[in-house]
C-alpha positions in Angstrom: 86.6 116.6 102.3 90.2 115.8 103.1 91.4 119.3 103.7 91.5 118.7 107.5 92.8 115.1 107.2 96.2 116.0 108.6 95.3 114.5 111.9 98.7 114.8 113.7 99.1 118.6 113.3 99.4 120.5 116.5 97.1 123.4 117.2 99.8 125.9 116.1 100.3 124.0 112.9 96.6 123.7 112.2 96.2 127.4 112.8 98.5 128.1 109.9 96.6 125.7 107.7 93.4 127.5 108.7 95.0 130.8 107.7 95.6 129.3 104.3 92.0 128.0 104.1 90.7 131.5 104.9 92.7 133.4 102.4 92.0 130.8 99.8 88.3 131.0 100.3 88.2 134.8 100.5 90.8 135.8 97.9 92.5 133.0 95.9 89.6 130.8 94.8 87.3 133.7 93.6 90.1 134.8 91.1 91.0 131.3 89.8 88.7 131.1 86.8 89.7 134.6 85.7 93.4 133.9 85.8 92.9 130.5 84.1 90.9 132.1 81.2 93.5 134.8 80.7 96.5 132.5 81.2 98.4 135.1 83.3 100.3 135.1 86.6 98.0 135.2 89.6 99.6 138.4 90.9 96.8 139.5 93.3 96.6 136.0 94.8 100.4 136.1 95.4 100.0 139.4 97.2 97.2 138.0 99.4 99.5 135.1 100.3 102.3 137.5 101.2 100.0 139.6 103.4 99.3 136.4 105.3 103.0 135.5 105.6 102.5 132.4 103.4 105.1 133.4 100.8 107.6 132.9 103.5 106.4 129.3 104.3 109.9 127.9 103.6 111.9 130.8 105.0 113.5 129.8 108.3 112.1 131.5 111.4 115.5 133.0 112.1 115.1 135.1 109.0 111.5 136.1 109.7 109.6 133.3 107.9 107.3 130.6 109.0 109.8 127.8 108.7 107.1 125.2 108.2 107.8 121.5 108.7 106.9 119.3 105.8 103.5 118.1 107.0 102.3 121.6 107.6 103.8 122.9 104.4 102.2 120.1 102.4 98.8 120.8 104.0 99.1 124.5 103.2 99.9 124.1 99.5 97.3 121.4 99.1 94.7 123.7 100.7 95.6 126.6 98.4 95.5 124.3 95.3 91.9 123.3 96.3 91.0 126.9 95.4 93.5 127.7 92.6 95.9 125.0 91.4 98.2 127.5 89.7 98.5 129.6 92.8 99.3 126.5 94.8 101.8 125.3 92.2 103.6 128.6 91.9 103.9 128.9 95.7 105.4 125.5 95.8 108.0 126.3 93.1 108.9 129.5 94.9 109.2 127.8 98.2 111.4 125.0 96.8 113.8 127.7 95.6 114.0 129.1 99.1 114.9 125.6 100.4 117.8 125.5 97.9 118.9 129.0 99.2 118.7 127.7 102.8 120.7 124.6 102.0 123.4 126.1 99.7 123.4 129.8 100.2 126.0 131.9 102.1 124.9 133.8 105.1 124.9 137.0 103.0 122.7 135.4 100.4 120.2 134.1 102.9 119.9 137.5 104.5 119.5 139.2 101.2 117.0 136.9 99.5 114.9 135.9 102.5 114.4 139.6 103.3 113.2 140.2 99.8 110.4 137.6 100.4 109.5 138.5 104.0 109.5 142.3 103.6 108.7 142.8 100.0 106.8 139.8 98.8 109.2 138.9 96.1 108.9 135.5 94.3 111.4 133.1 92.9 110.9 130.9 89.9 112.8 127.7 89.2 113.7 127.0 85.5 115.2 123.6 84.9 113.3 122.0 81.9 114.8 122.2 78.4 113.2 121.6 75.0 116.0 119.3 73.7 116.4 117.2 76.9 114.1 114.4 78.2 114.4 114.1 82.0 112.0 111.2 82.3 114.8 108.9 83.3 118.1 110.7 82.9 118.8 114.1 84.5 120.7 116.3 82.0 121.2 120.1 81.6 122.4 121.7 78.4 122.2 125.4 79.6 125.9 126.3 80.3 127.4 128.7 82.8 131.0 129.8 82.3 133.4 131.9 84.3 134.5 135.2 82.9 136.4 138.2 84.1 133.3 139.9 85.6 131.7 136.8 87.2 129.8 134.3 85.1 127.8 134.1 81.9 124.8 131.9 81.1 123.6 130.7 77.7 120.8 128.3 77.0 117.1 127.8 76.4 114.6 126.8 79.1 110.9 125.9 78.7 108.0 125.6 81.1 109.5 128.7 82.8 107.0 129.1 85.6 106.2 132.6 86.7 108.0 134.2 83.8 107.4 138.0 83.9 106.0 137.5 87.4 108.8 136.4 89.7 111.5 138.8 90.7 114.3 136.2 90.5 114.7 133.0 88.4 116.8 130.1 89.7 118.5 128.8 86.5 119.7 125.2 86.4 123.0 125.2 84.5 125.9 122.9 83.8 129.3 124.3 84.6 131.3 124.9 81.4 128.6 122.9 79.5 129.7 119.6 81.2 127.5 116.5 80.9 128.7 115.2 84.3 125.8 116.7 86.2 126.8 115.1 89.5 129.8 117.4 89.5 128.8 120.2 87.2 125.2 121.2 88.1 125.1 124.8 89.1 122.3 127.0 90.3 122.3 130.7 89.6 119.8 133.4 90.9 119.1 135.8 88.0 117.1 139.0 88.5 114.1 139.1 86.2 115.2 142.3 84.6 118.7 141.1 83.7 119.8 141.8 80.1 119.8 138.7 77.9 116.7 137.0 79.4 114.1 136.9 76.6 110.8 135.1 76.4 108.6 134.3 73.4 105.6 135.0 75.7 103.7 132.0 74.3 101.6 130.1 76.9 98.3 128.7 75.7 98.0 125.3 77.3 95.4 122.8 78.3 95.8 123.3 82.0 97.9 125.1 84.7 97.3 128.1 82.6 97.9 130.7 85.4 101.4 129.3 86.0 102.4 131.3 82.9 105.4 129.2 81.8 106.6 130.2 78.3 109.9 129.3 76.7 112.8 131.6 77.7 116.2 132.1 75.9 119.2 133.1 78.0 121.8 134.7 75.8 125.0 136.1 77.3 123.3 136.6 80.7 125.9 137.9 83.2 125.7 137.0 86.9 128.0 137.9 89.7 129.7 135.6 92.1 127.2 136.5 94.8 124.4 135.3 92.5 125.7 131.8 92.1 124.2 129.4 94.6 126.5 126.8 96.1 129.4 124.9 94.4 129.1 122.9 91.2 127.4 119.7 91.9 126.0 121.1 95.2 122.3 120.7 94.4 122.7 116.9 94.1 122.4 114.6 97.1 121.2 117.3 99.6 117.5 116.1 99.6 116.0 119.3 98.2 115.3 118.3 94.6 113.0 115.6 96.0 110.8 118.2 97.6 109.3 119.1 94.2 107.6 115.7 93.8 106.3 115.6 97.3 104.7 119.0 96.9 103.2 118.0 93.6 101.4 115.2 95.4 99.9 117.6 97.9 98.8 119.9 95.0 97.2 117.1 92.9 95.2 115.8 95.9 94.2 119.4 96.8 92.8 119.9 93.3 91.0 116.6 93.3 89.6 117.2 96.7 88.2 120.6 95.6 86.6 119.0 92.6 85.0 116.2 94.6 83.7 118.7 97.2 82.1 120.7 94.4 80.5 117.6 93.0 79.1 116.5 96.4 77.7 119.9 97.0 76.2 120.0 93.5 74.6 116.6 94.0 72.9 117.7 97.3 71.5 120.8 95.7 70.6 119.6 92.2 66.9 118.5 92.2 65.6 116.5 89.3 62.1 115.6 88.1 59.8 113.8 88.2 61.0 112.6 91.6 61.8 116.1 92.8 64.6 114.9 95.0 68.3 115.8 95.0 70.7 113.8 92.8 72.5 112.8 96.0 69.6 110.3 96.8 70.5 108.2 93.7 72.3 105.1 95.0 74.6 105.1 92.0 75.8 108.6 92.9 76.3 107.6 96.5 78.5 104.6 95.4 80.6 106.8 93.0 81.2 109.4 95.7 82.1 106.7 98.2 84.6 105.2 95.9 86.2 108.5 95.1 86.5 109.5 98.7 88.2 106.2 99.4 90.7 106.8 96.6 91.5 110.2 97.9 91.8 109.3 101.5 94.2 106.4 100.7 96.5 108.6 98.7 96.2 111.3 101.4 97.3 108.8 104.1 100.4 107.9 102.2 101.3 111.6 101.6 100.9 112.3 105.3 103.2 109.4 106.3 105.8 110.4 103.7 105.7 114.0 104.9 106.0 113.0 108.5 109.2 110.9 107.7 110.8 113.7 105.7 113.0 115.4 108.2 114.7 112.2 109.3 115.2 110.8 105.8 118.4 111.1 103.8 118.3 112.1 100.1 117.8 108.6 98.6 115.0 107.8 101.0 113.4 111.2 100.3 113.3 110.1 96.6 111.4 107.0 97.6 109.0 108.9 99.8 108.2 111.5 97.3 107.8 108.8 94.5 105.3 106.9 96.6 103.3 110.1 97.4 103.3 111.5 93.9 102.6 108.2 92.2 99.4 107.5 94.3 98.4 111.2 94.2 98.7 111.2 90.4 96.6 108.1 89.9 93.9 109.2 92.4 93.7 112.8 91.1 93.3 111.7 87.5 90.6 109.2 88.4 88.7 111.5 90.7 88.7 114.6 88.4 87.6 112.5 85.5 84.8 110.9 87.4 83.7 114.2 88.9 82.8 115.4 85.4 80.6 112.3 85.0 79.0 112.8 88.4 78.0 116.3 87.7 76.8 115.4 84.2 76.8 117.7 81.1 77.1 120.8 83.2 80.5 119.5 84.5 81.9 120.5 81.1 80.9 124.2 81.5 83.6 126.6 82.4 81.1 128.2 84.8 82.0 125.3 87.2 85.4 124.4 88.6 85.2 120.7 87.6 86.5 121.0 84.1 89.3 123.3 85.2 90.4 120.7 87.8 90.4 118.0 85.2 92.6 120.1 82.9 94.9 121.2 85.6 95.5 117.7 86.9 96.0 116.2 83.4 98.7 118.9 82.7 100.4 118.8 86.1 100.9 115.1 86.1 103.3 115.5 83.1 105.9 117.0 85.5 108.9 114.9 86.3 109.4 112.4 87.7 107.2 110.3 85.4 105.1 107.5 86.6 107.5 104.9 85.2 110.4 106.6 87.0 108.6 106.7 90.3 107.7 103.0 90.2 111.3 102.2 89.3 112.6 104.2 92.2 110.2 102.5 94.6 111.0 99.0 93.2 114.7 99.5 93.4 114.4 100.5 97.1 112.4 97.5 97.9 114.8 95.2 96.1 117.8 96.7 97.8 119.1 98.3 94.7 119.2 101.8 96.1 119.1 104.7 93.7 118.1 108.3 93.6 115.0 109.7 92.1 116.9 110.5 88.8 119.6 108.8 86.9 122.4 111.4 86.5 123.6 111.8 82.9 127.3 111.6 82.1 
C-alpha cells in the first residue's frame, strides 16, 4: 500500500526500487516462512540480492556499487522487508558496515572490502551488543582490543550477533585497551568469520526476526592485523554513520507492517462469509479499521521520507534527531498495525500458513533494538529545547 509512496524518487531511483520489488516477490518472499521456521540465515535470498546488485547498495559507485542516496536506500530495504523482514534487516546491517568502511577505511581497505561485496557477494555483520551492558541510555563497550607485537588482539562477549556463521566478515565494536571513555576509545575491527578464537554457542530460538540468526559469540584472543582495524580510536563517533542504523530500522518496520496490512486487505476482499455471501471487505467495521491503519502507516511513512531527504545535508547530531523521529513513529505505527491486522483477519491470522503472525512477531522483536523509545523521545525533546545532544550518551 505504501511501497510506492516515495513520491520524489527520480525514474532512475524508482527503477532500483522496482528491481527490489521484483526480486522480493519472485525469490525473497517465497522463502521467508521457511527461513523463519528453521531460524537460519537466508542464504539463498542474499544470493538473489547479490545477483541484482543490491548487496552493493551502500558501496560507492566509484568502487562498482550502486551508491544509493538515503531515500532510495530506505525504499529498497523497506521493500525487501515487506517480503522477508530478516532479509531486509540483514541487508541493512551489512550496508551500514559498508558505510563505516567508506567513512573510516583507507583506500586499500575500500578497494579490498568493496570488491568482496561487488564481485563475490560477501556479507558483513555488525556486532556491538553485549550481555552485561545496557545501551538504552549510555553507550558502553566492554569488549577490549589491545595492541600486541603482531597487530592487535580482541577479547570479549557479544550477543545478538546478526548473521553469525553467514557473513564473511564481522565488524566488532571494541574499546581500545578496555577503556570506558568510548568517545576516545571506540575501535572497529573487521574480523574474518573463520578467524581462530571466534566461537558461538549457536543458540538462537527467538520470538521473531528468527532468520537473522543472532546467537551469542565469544571472542577469545582473536588476532587482527593493522589492516583489519577500521579508522582511529574514537573514529566511529560523530561521523553520522551510527545514526543510519535507526533510520533503516524505521524503513524496515514500516515495510513489515505494510506487507501485513496488504495481506489483510487482500484477505478481506477474497474472504466470503455466510449467510450474506459477501466479502468481509463490505463490512463497514472492517473498512474503518483498514482506513485507520492506512492513515497511521502513511503518516509514519511521510516522516521517514522527509528525514531521509534531509539526511545528506544534516550533521551527526541532527541525523540523530532525524532517525529518532523516523524510528519512534515507525515503531508505534508498526506495532499498532501488525497487532490489529491479526484481529482483522480473525482466527486464521494466528496460523503460520499466513504472514500476519510472522509480521507481528518480527516487529515486536525488532523494536527492542536501540535506541529505545524513551531515548528517542529524549533526543527529539532536547533538540527542540535547544539542549543539543547525540543519539546516545557516551559512557565514561
